[in-house]
C-alpha angles and dihedrals in degrees: 000000000000101000133050142177108296082185090077091064089047092048092047097051092039089051091047091052090048102039105021099015129113113261118194111205108194112210098233113146094222093057088075098042113214092338122103113260103256091210093064094073097045107070109143100319099109119124121217105295128183130175132183125200135185115228116219136180119201090343092308118116111238103162152318144254133209128201128190132178114194123181109227144146127243124190090344093307115120117221150112131290113214120196132180134177133169140168131210120199122184138125136255114208088339095311115121118240133189126190120187122204128194140166135168133176144172121229125189127231090267086056092251119149114245109168136355138178122187130174143185114201125188130164094267105025142038123200118189132184124188139170151159142192124260108183106292094351132085109210112206131191125193116198125189118171107313095340132085141175130198128206135178118223116194114226107170094159095056125248134227116222124216123185119205118316094350099099090078089047090060096049102082094168106050114151137172116288096025115139141170150138134248140182127256111199098223109208091201093055095037086222139084120268127198121251121189129216131194127176098216101185151288122304139166118249117179093339094310128110109238140168117251106219125186122208121192122197124164091342096308116115118208119196120210129187111214134177119235087254091059098257112144118223104171143000128193132181125192085241087079094255119134137184121199127185110243139161119270092257094049094045094052094046094098094043091068093044136066122279116250105177117093103202094185093066094035095063098038114122117240119233128191100230140027133234115219088192111024092172090066094055109112100174137018134181110203126191102208116197118198089029130102129192088251094058090063106090104170124072116220128176089211091057123058132178111233122215113267093241090064086079090074087074091066109023135028093217132033123232117274097239134049116309144153139195123240133192116203124189133187110256120245129217114267122253097215141353109242129194113293114256116236090242086062098047094087089065087071095060130087125257140188095288101016102069097182088160094057110117091228092054093045094049091050093049092054091047093052098047098040109166097348106129105167110096095223094050089048088058093046093048093051093044091054095044093053090044093052100037105047115076112231105247132155109238139169125210142059108296124190125208094255092051091052092047087057098043099040090204141090144093134268093314094053093041089051098048096045091046092050092050093047093047094046089049086058091051093255112139104236131176130188118232126195121201143101134316132183116249127163100336099320141071115245129191106254144166131222137161129253122205125204107241106148085318135002106299118191119225125178118213091174092061099028096244126153107205103010119252124263093254089076103111110187119213107169144329118293100206120116113309093004090075091066092068086065090074092073092071095063110129091346102099134079125171133208121189109224099172138009132184124192137183 
């Protein structure tokens, strides 16, 4: 199989940020409204605290997490060490996969972040994120493979860092109606992003009185059930992920066994008909349930939103939930290559994972293209080289272009990142798009590049398509932090084919 669920990468990193990620809680009074800032009563009075959780997806266990808070003193500074580790075990098309997550940090007695080190380790890739405080500045380094990037984030007011589920552990005085916001330092964006909290009310869970807390990050709301003392018992997300408090022995059970959950099949989007030859499709009309027009964050000439009343041509009644109508057409070759608009110029520049300025990428791009000068032929040459060179292998992780150039293997994520870097190195504006593509009777989450040739033209180096076929439904950008938003679609979409035209 040549494609896989890009959504798995998005879900993993989003879950890592939400459950293992670093949260900076700025101690500004207005963030907690009229409520008392819960951090004010903490200081360095915590006892050693350890919590274990089983991680489940659609009621099947796929991993665990462990959180520890240990009071200690470093270089004469009293504070708390926060440590978290976890493991996910699952299969992709029958192939066992394992992802290890870890984070540790040191916080001083005023709950100010001093140091942190976090890592996501999969079989093929390693993503590491480190940092420390220098006065009023947080210095952060992102390392992927052999590449790294360092940024300095000003933090003059002081920040409190919380790892994983520990924020609730720190809040000894949670009460109904309490609300606030905090900052997640997103390593993909190299910038802070807001996360929102709301204590909704008291409930009973397994005979125990608990507080129900909702946390919103990038449109995905996670619900936590926490004791008034700050002990987390359960967390659920609409994406199908669930954390359940367990003993150490119970949490580690799956880690010693064999994975049973095949995530690739679990997150595929159902469609009500099949296409024997999708490459022959010239036009499609989709009814997409679970998607609104506002959810579409990428503009494509070949993909248009139809007026809602168009549905009456096909059905008497609309679906009960959210939905939209999309018309998809097979792209056509450009007539000419006009000047590049200013708004498109940024797609010629390098980014965190697309190192188009790396000497190895630049040299390979020149070698592949040789004397080819026509822009369209350059795109075709790069597309064919990536398709033929990379071994089609299912992977999990956050690859960079230099990683992929070295490994010469991967799935849609790797093919897209390497093509994008090679094309940008040649001066071709190229963006990465995430969405859905038809394959073998289902719609799978997928990534592909689009090049600016008169307009954005999709190509698919994973499938060897030039241009990409009409079944490519774009949802949003797939570069850096944009990818995280893809996680909100897990289990939410269903597609009906209302009309199809083929050659």
